[in-house]
Phi, psi and omega in degrees: 000184179267192182278140173283155182297129174101343178274138176262149185286161184291164171296326177298311183298325178283325172301304184296328172297312180299320185281341171285337182283317175187168182294145181236142163284160174306302177313317175286321178292322184289327175294315177304314188289323177293321176300311176303310183296316173301321174295317184297311181301324175292328178281337176243042179303328181291330183252070187294339181285349182279336191281131177281149178262173176313310186297326178282337174292317174302310182304313173305311178295324179297316184294316177298323178289319183306310182285006182075012183274335182237120184221119169298319177303308173299323168305312181296317180296308177305305184300318181299321182289322181290310190279349183288340186291331184249346190221156179278167191298325183297318180297316180302302176311323176290326173295312175300330184283333172295326176277003182078024184240168172218157174285138166307157186289332178295315181290319181296317172294333170297312179299309183307319183292337176263002188302317185283319180290327176294322189281334180281330177295312180295323176297306183300317184285334176281318184250349178071184178276085178249133173301117180312320184288348175265004175270143174276168188301320182296312189290317179291337177280330180289310171309314178302311180293331175301307190285332173292320179287341173280358180100008176269146179286158182303316182298318178293321183297315181303311185291326173303308184301315182293319183287320179295322180287328180274342180069020179271145165263110178299118187289337179270005175272133179270100179271008182284132180175000000 
């Protein structure tokens, strides 16, 4: 059966619900479960026996990994696929680092190869087809800072601005993504 009104879902039920919505890293799911556990403790202060411990959370995470519900590799692939549309490889690597993860060298080199094409697409969507020669230095610098903040290197940002403004397809760029 389901939950009766006023009943809170178990940590496992919460974890499975979150994992059914999208991939999570082990670090991220542990954090969410710890918050849920702390909130449950605050609600049930009178009943301390019902509060799960940190060891129980780790055991649950181990079980979820063993069953294939939780996978850091799938999380990395999912995060890269979703974020690559809007961000450069540096920003994506930083986000993964916050989860205690890193890209495989294969994924990292694939992202690096497509950085220029992705940066040029982002530039075009944000700034449109503007002739780069008609921009003043202040506006060019603002556009470059925008791309750098999105996780692209300064070199890629400069090249993307030129390519985006010209509307050219640079033949040596891998635009597949």
